C-alpha positions in Angstrom: 116.9 115.5 77.0 118.8 115.0 73.7 116.5 113.8 70.9 117.7 111.3 68.3 116.9 111.9 64.6 117.1 108.2 64.0 114.1 107.6 66.3 110.8 106.5 64.6 108.2 108.9 66.0 107.1 112.4 65.0 104.7 113.8 67.6 102.5 116.7 66.4 100.7 119.4 68.2 97.2 118.1 67.2 97.9 115.0 69.2 98.6 112.8 66.1 101.8 110.7 66.2 103.6 109.5 63.0 105.4 106.2 63.2 108.0 105.1 60.6 107.4 101.5 59.7 110.8 100.9 58.2 112.7 102.2 61.2 114.7 99.6 63.2 113.0 100.8 66.4 109.5 100.5 64.9 108.3 97.3 66.8 109.6 98.6 70.1 108.0 102.0 69.6 104.7 100.5 68.4 104.5 98.3 71.5 105.1 101.2 73.9 102.7 103.5 72.1 99.8 101.1 71.5 98.5 101.1 75.2 97.6 104.8 75.1 97.1 105.7 71.4 94.7 104.7 68.7 95.9 103.7 65.2 94.1 105.9 62.6 95.9 105.2 59.3 98.3 102.4 58.3 99.7 102.8 54.8 102.9 101.0 54.0 105.6 103.4 55.3 104.1 105.8 57.9 101.4 104.9 60.4 99.3 107.6 62.1 98.2 107.3 65.7 95.9 109.6 67.7 96.1 110.4 71.4 92.4 110.5 71.8 90.7 111.3 75.2 89.3 107.8 75.3 92.6 106.0 74.6 94.2 108.1 77.4 91.4 107.4 79.8 91.5 103.7 79.1 95.3 103.8 79.8 94.7 105.7 83.0 92.1 103.2 84.2 94.7 100.4 83.6 97.2 102.2 85.9 99.3 103.9 83.2 100.4 107.4 84.4 100.6 110.6 82.3 104.3 110.8 83.1 104.9 107.3 81.7 103.0 108.2 78.5 105.0 111.4 78.0 108.2 109.6 78.7 107.4 107.0 75.9 106.9 109.9 73.4 110.2 111.6 74.5 112.1 108.3 74.3 111.0 107.5 70.7 110.5 111.0 69.2 112.9 112.4 66.6 112.3 116.0 67.7 111.4 117.8 70.9 107.7 117.4 71.7 105.4 120.2 70.8 104.9 122.6 73.7 101.3 121.7 74.4 101.5 117.9 74.2 102.8 117.1 77.7 100.3 119.5 79.4 97.5 118.1 77.2 98.2 114.5 78.3 98.5 115.5 82.0 95.3 117.5 81.8 93.2 114.7 80.0 94.6 111.9 82.1 94.0 113.9 85.2 90.3 114.1 84.5 89.8 110.4 85.0 88.7 109.7 88.5 88.3 113.4 89.5 84.6 112.5 89.9 83.8 109.4 91.9 80.6 107.5 92.5 80.2 106.0 95.9 77.5 104.3 98.0 75.7 106.5 100.5 74.3 105.3 103.8 70.9 106.8 103.0 68.3 104.5 101.5 66.3 105.3 98.4 62.6 105.1 99.4 61.6 104.0 95.8 63.9 101.0 95.6 64.9 100.5 99.2 68.5 100.3 98.0 71.3 102.6 98.9 71.4 106.1 97.4 74.6 107.0 95.6 77.0 109.9 96.0 78.6 111.8 93.2 81.8 113.1 94.8 84.4 115.6 93.6 87.1 116.9 95.9 87.4 120.1 93.8 84.5 122.2 95.0 84.8 124.6 92.0 84.6 121.8 89.5 81.6 120.3 91.3 79.8 123.6 91.1 80.6 123.8 87.3 79.4 120.2 86.8 76.2 120.6 88.7 75.2 123.4 86.3 75.7 121.2 83.2 72.3 120.6 81.5 73.3 117.0 80.6 74.1 116.3 84.2 71.9 118.2 86.6 68.7 116.2 85.9 70.4 113.2 87.5 71.5 115.0 90.7 69.1 114.6 93.5 70.1 116.6 96.6 73.3 118.5 97.4 75.0 117.0 100.5 77.9 119.6 100.7 80.1 121.5 98.3 81.8 118.3 97.2 79.0 115.8 96.8 75.4 115.2 95.6 73.0 112.4 96.3 72.0 110.4 93.2 69.2 107.8 92.8 70.7 104.3 92.2 68.7 104.0 88.9 70.6 106.9 87.4 74.1 105.3 88.0 74.6 104.3 84.3 73.2 107.4 82.7 75.1 109.6 85.1 78.4 107.9 84.0 77.4 108.4 80.3 76.7 112.1 80.9 80.0 112.6 82.8 82.1 111.1 80.0 80.3 113.2 77.4 81.2 116.3 79.5 84.8 115.1 79.6 85.1 113.8 83.2 84.8 110.0 83.2 83.8 108.8 86.7 85.5 106.2 88.7 82.7 104.0 90.0 83.4 102.9 93.5 79.8 102.2 94.5 80.2 98.5 94.7 77.8 95.7 93.6 74.8 93.6 94.6 76.4 90.4 95.7 74.0 88.1 93.7 72.9 84.6 94.6 75.7 82.1 95.6 76.5 79.3 93.2 79.3 76.8 94.0 81.5 76.7 90.9 84.8 74.8 90.8 87.2 74.3 88.0 88.1 70.7 86.9 91.7 69.6 86.8 90.8 67.0 84.2 88.1 68.1 81.7 85.0 66.1 81.2 86.4 65.2 77.8 89.4 63.6 79.6 92.2 66.1 78.8 94.1 68.1 81.5 92.7 71.6 82.1 95.3 74.3 82.9 94.5 78.0 83.0 97.2 79.9 81.1 99.1 82.6 83.0 97.6 85.5 81.0 94.1 84.2 81.4 94.5 83.9 85.2 96.1 87.4 85.3 93.2 88.9 83.4 90.7 87.5 85.8 92.8 88.6 88.8 92.8 92.2 87.5 89.1 92.1 86.8 88.3 90.6 90.2 90.7 92.9 92.1 90.4 90.6 95.2 86.7 91.5 95.5 87.4 95.2 95.9 85.0 97.9 94.5 87.7 98.8 92.0 87.2 95.4 90.4 84.0 93.8 89.1 83.5 95.7 85.9 85.6 96.2 82.8 86.7 94.7 79.5 89.3 92.0 78.8 90.9 92.3 75.4 92.4 89.1 74.0 92.9 87.8 70.5 90.5 85.3 68.9 91.9 81.9 69.7 93.4 83.0 73.0 90.6 81.6 75.1 88.3 84.4 76.1 85.7 81.8 77.0 88.1 80.4 79.5 88.6 83.8 81.0 84.8 84.1 81.5 84.7 80.7 83.1 87.6 81.4 85.5 85.9 84.7 86.5 82.7 82.7 87.3 84.7 80.3 89.5 86.3 83.3 91.4 83.0 85.0 92.1 80.8 81.8 92.6 77.6 83.6 91.7 74.6 83.2 89.4 75.8 84.3 86.0 74.1 85.6 82.8 76.2 85.2 79.7 75.2 87.2 76.6 76.7 86.1 73.2 76.4 86.6 69.5 74.4 83.7 68.3 73.2 80.1 68.9 76.5 78.6 67.8 78.3 80.7 70.4 75.7 79.8 73.1 76.3 76.1 72.4 80.1 76.6 72.6 79.8 78.3 75.9 77.5 75.6 77.2 80.0 72.9 76.1 83.0 74.6 77.6 81.3 75.3 81.0 80.2 71.6 81.3 83.7 70.4 80.1 85.8 72.6 82.5 83.6 73.2 85.6 81.8 71.0 88.0 78.5 72.8 87.5 75.7 70.2 87.0 74.0 70.3 83.7 70.6 71.1 85.2 72.0 74.4 86.5 72.8 75.6 83.0 70.2 76.9 80.6 70.0 78.4 77.1 67.8 81.4 76.3 67.6 81.7 72.6 65.1 81.7 69.7 65.0 77.9 70.1 64.8 77.6 73.9 63.8 80.0 76.7 64.9 78.3 79.8 66.4 80.1 82.8 68.8 78.7 85.4 71.5 79.9 87.8 73.9 80.0 84.7 71.9 81.2 81.7 73.4 81.8 78.2 71.4 84.1 75.9 71.9 85.6 72.5 71.9 89.4 71.8 69.3 88.6 69.0 66.7 87.3 71.4 67.2 90.2 73.9 66.7 92.8 71.1 63.7 91.1 69.6 60.4 93.0 69.7 57.3 92.4 67.6 57.0 96.1 66.4 59.5 98.9 66.5 57.3 100.9 68.8 57.0 97.9 71.3 59.1 97.4 74.4 61.7 94.6 74.4 59.9 91.6 76.0 63.0 89.6 76.8 64.7 92.4 78.9 62.9 90.8 81.8 65.8 88.2 81.7 68.0 90.7 83.5 65.7 90.6 86.5 64.7 87.0 86.4 67.6 85.8 88.7 69.7 87.4 91.3 72.7 87.7 89.0 76.1 88.2 90.6 77.9 88.5 87.2 76.9 89.4 83.6 79.3 88.4 80.9 79.2 90.3 77.6 80.8 88.1 74.9 82.2 90.0 71.9 81.4 93.3 73.6 82.4 95.3 70.4 79.2 93.9 68.8 76.9 94.9 71.7 73.6 96.1 70.2 72.4 99.6 71.1 69.3 98.4 73.0 71.5 96.3 75.3 73.4 99.5 76.3 70.1 100.9 77.4 69.3 98.0 79.7 72.9 97.8 80.9 72.6 101.4 82.1 69.9 100.2 84.4 71.8 97.3 86.0 75.0 99.0 87.1 74.8 97.3 90.5 75.6 93.9 88.8 79.2 92.9 88.1 79.9 93.2 84.4 82.7 91.5 82.4 83.2 92.4 78.7 85.2 90.1 76.4 86.5 91.1 73.0 89.4 90.9 70.6 89.1 94.6 69.8 87.5 97.6 71.5 86.9 99.1 68.0 83.2 99.7 67.3 82.2 100.8 63.9 79.2 102.8 65.4 81.6 104.9 67.5 80.0 103.9 70.8 83.3 103.1 72.5 82.6 105.6 75.2 79.4 103.7 76.1 81.4 100.5 76.5 83.8 102.5 78.8 80.9 104.0 80.9 78.5 101.0 81.1 80.6 97.9 80.9 83.8 99.4 82.3 87.2 100.5 81.2 89.7 98.2 79.5 91.2 96.2 82.4 93.6 93.9 80.6 95.1 93.7 77.1 97.9 91.5 75.6 99.4 92.3 72.2 98.6 89.6 69.7 102.2 89.2 68.7 103.3 88.6 72.3 100.9 85.6 72.6 102.1 84.4 69.2 105.7 84.5 70.3 104.8 82.4 73.4 103.0 79.9 71.2 99.5 80.6 72.7 98.2 81.6 69.3 99.4 80.5 65.9 101.9 82.5 63.9 100.0 84.1 61.0 101.1 85.2 57.5 98.7 87.9 56.1 98.7 88.5 52.3 96.6 90.9 50.3 96.2 89.6 46.8 95.3 92.3 44.2 93.2 91.2 41.3 92.3 93.2 38.2 88.6 93.8 37.4 87.4 91.7 34.5 87.1 93.6 31.3 83.4 93.0 30.9 82.7 94.7 34.3 84.9 97.8 33.9 82.2 99.9 32.2 79.6 98.9 34.8 82.0 99.9 37.5 82.8 103.2 35.9 79.1 104.3 35.8 77.9 102.7 39.0 76.7 104.6 42.0 79.3 105.1 44.7 78.0 102.4 47.0 77.5 99.9 44.2 81.1 100.3 43.1 82.2 98.5 46.2 79.9 95.6 45.7 80.9 95.2 42.0 84.6 95.2 43.0 84.0 92.8 45.9 82.2 90.3 43.6 84.8 90.5 40.9 84.6 87.1 39.1 88.3 87.1 38.6 88.7 86.3 42.3 87.4 82.7 41.6 90.7 81.8 39.8 92.6 83.0 42.9 90.4 80.8 45.1 91.1 77.9 42.8 94.8 78.4 43.0 94.8 78.7 46.8 92.6 75.6 47.2 94.9 73.6 44.9 98.0 74.9 46.8 96.7 74.2 50.3 94.6 71.1 49.3 95.4 69.0 52.4 94.9 71.8 54.9 91.6 72.9 56.5 90.4 75.9 54.6 87.8 78.5 55.3 86.4 80.8 52.6 84.5 83.7 54.0 82.7 86.6 52.3 79.9 89.2 52.5 77.7 88.6 49.4 75.6 85.5 49.1 75.5 85.5 45.3 79.3 85.3 45.2 79.5 82.6 47.9 76.9 80.5 46.1 78.9 80.7 42.9 82.0 79.5 44.8 80.0 76.7 46.3 78.7 75.5 42.9 82.2 75.8 41.2 84.2 74.0 44.0 81.5 71.8 45.5 82.2 73.1 49.0 79.5 73.3 51.7 78.1 76.8 52.3 76.9 78.0 55.7 74.8 81.2 55.9 72.4 82.8 58.3 69.6 80.6 56.8 71.4 77.3 57.4 69.5 75.4 60.1 71.5 75.2 63.4 71.5 71.4 63.3 73.0 71.4 59.8 75.6 74.0 60.9 76.6 71.9 63.9 76.9 68.8 61.7 79.2 70.6 59.2 81.3 72.2 62.0 81.8 68.7 63.5 82.8 67.2 60.2 85.2 70.1 59.7 86.8 69.5 63.1 87.3 65.8 62.5 88.7 66.4 59.0 85.9 64.7 57.2 85.3 68.0 55.4 88.5 69.9 54.4 86.9 73.2 53.3 83.9 75.3 54.3 82.4 78.5 52.8 81.0 80.9 55.4 78.9 84.1 55.1 79.1 86.7 57.9 78.0 84.0 60.4 81.7 83.0 60.3 82.8 86.2 62.0 81.7 85.2 65.4 82.7 82.7 68.1 83.0 79.5 66.0 84.8 76.6 67.5 86.9 75.7 64.4 90.2 74.9 66.1 92.0 73.3 63.2 91.5 75.8 60.4 94.9 76.6 58.8 94.0 78.8 55.9 91.4 81.6 55.5 90.5 83.1 52.2 88.5 86.4 52.5 86.7 87.1 49.2 84.8 90.1 50.4 84.0 92.0 53.6 81.8 94.7 55.2 83.3 97.9 53.8 86.2 99.1 56.0 85.3 97.1 59.2 88.4 96.7 61.3 86.6 94.6 63.9 85.5 92.1 61.1 89.1 91.8 59.8 90.3 91.0 63.4 87.5 88.4 63.9 88.2 86.7 60.6 91.9 86.4 61.2 91.0 85.0 64.6 89.2 82.1 63.0 92.7 80.6 62.2 94.8 81.7 65.2 94.2 78.7 67.5 97.5 77.0 67.9 98.2 74.1 65.6 99.4 70.8 67.1 102.5 70.8 64.9 103.2 74.6 65.3 102.2 75.3 61.7 101.8 78.8 60.4 98.2 80.1 59.7 97.6 81.7 56.3 95.2 84.7 55.8 94.5 85.7 52.3 92.3 88.7 51.4 91.4 89.1 47.8 91.0 92.7 46.7 90.2 94.2 43.3 93.0 96.6 42.3 92.4 100.3 41.8 88.8 100.3 43.1 87.0 101.4 46.3 87.6 97.9 47.7 91.3 98.5 47.8 90.7 101.8 49.7 88.5 100.0 52.2 91.0 97.2 52.6 93.6 99.6 54.0 91.1 100.7 56.6 90.1 97.1 57.5 93.7 96.2 58.1 94.4 99.0 60.6 93.6 97.2 63.9 95.7 94.2 62.9 98.6 96.5 61.9 98.4 98.0 65.3 98.8 94.5 66.8 102.0 94.1 64.9 100.9 92.2 61.8 101.9 93.3 58.3 100.3 92.4 55.0 102.4 91.2 52.1 100.9 92.7 48.9 100.9 90.3 46.0 99.7 90.7 42.4 97.1 88.0 41.4 99.1 87.0 38.3 102.2 86.5 40.5 100.2 84.3 42.9 99.0 82.1 40.0 102.5 81.9 38.7 104.0 81.1 42.1 101.5 78.3 42.6 102.1 76.9 39.1 98.8 77.9 37.7 98.3 79.2 34.1 98.1 83.0 34.0 
């Protein structure tokens, strides 16, 4: 193969891949590379990707072959591939599915359910695996050279152990059917508008369901905020027609799920219940918060609400915003592997590094659509992202210089000079619906007092939140200030502009969630505007680069603008 020096990729022997942003083939190469590589760094001119084991296994689980991945690298590489890259990719991808978990005909006397079989067609590999300390405690009895009996209760922890060893299992053991529940989709929503499932939403559900085959029924659907992940969950429910437990991020999200299910399905209201800090009802469709599930009176106590997982014969468990799944919920998820599991998220990035647990316990990534592709088709709004760099006010420079490392970030984030930028943006976009979102309550209260805009925090009563959200939707209120509660599952379809004044260090998932607040398509096809205010030459600027990485991978780019230039452009005094 003849390599082209005008190509945008440089593939290195350590499995890192450099991508030239200014290259004419950048967008094409990024789109081909993203399904099997993780973005690690995204400065202005060269982006660094990594061919990690997990990114390769997720690609393999979605049906991408090692040969296809290598061909992408060859097609876009400037130079011949390093000698080890092709063999590395084939070796890592080849590990996925070499170990399978199947259902045995033998019953487990403890649970009266079927024992499982761990199967590997390579007898030598099976012998090696059976001697692994992390694995052998879960193996029950050897059946032959290629299989072991496994107790059904070890299904989840066995998969966790296998992926840690480097051999992610393909789980073909099937599922408990769960109690039947007649669920139909409305053609006309209860609210009176036509209900049409978009092609990609239906395709995502078809891939997850897999026609009822054991290869379906567990996995993660990755779609941008505003692309209708809730609809995907509802369509999956209608395909399975089983009792369903939905786990979500908070009471506001629970209410949103409740509204959407009533609006778009024919499930009677008395068959839907909410299990939260406010209400602990259980019904064939139950919507619960992660907070209530992980509540316990003392750290040494058990989690009293874990009983919810056994309270009904669930046929499906939906994990909303799976990238935020709390650690204790992983533990209980490991114990319920016989239930179908659907994860919904805008990003598989987890800041705690537990992506392998999502892969093992919820399932591999089953469906993913690039954000820009949905934008091009008009399913989400076109977005303009701008990083506005603001100088630190003179009076705070000495405090910043002598501050502890962690406090430097907070001082930069709360830079009072950002208020003038907010004022300019509010003035410029006065007639649009604007969200201001940040990390630090002191900063947000100052903005509330200066601009007389309602502030919603974790302490705001739910009734007051719902009232403010309703006024925002109808246009009675044009602007809202939100703390971190604004990151998750808010039904704010008409927000046009988001101003981010501070964030959680370098959180890529938070950046994605926040942009998602304004990506729902606008009736007139308007562009959405995302402004992030960053203090120049401080730790906040370093973290901002890291925050932007996931969205850069999705094809977005940030215009960098000086604060004084912004003020000048908007006709404000500098």
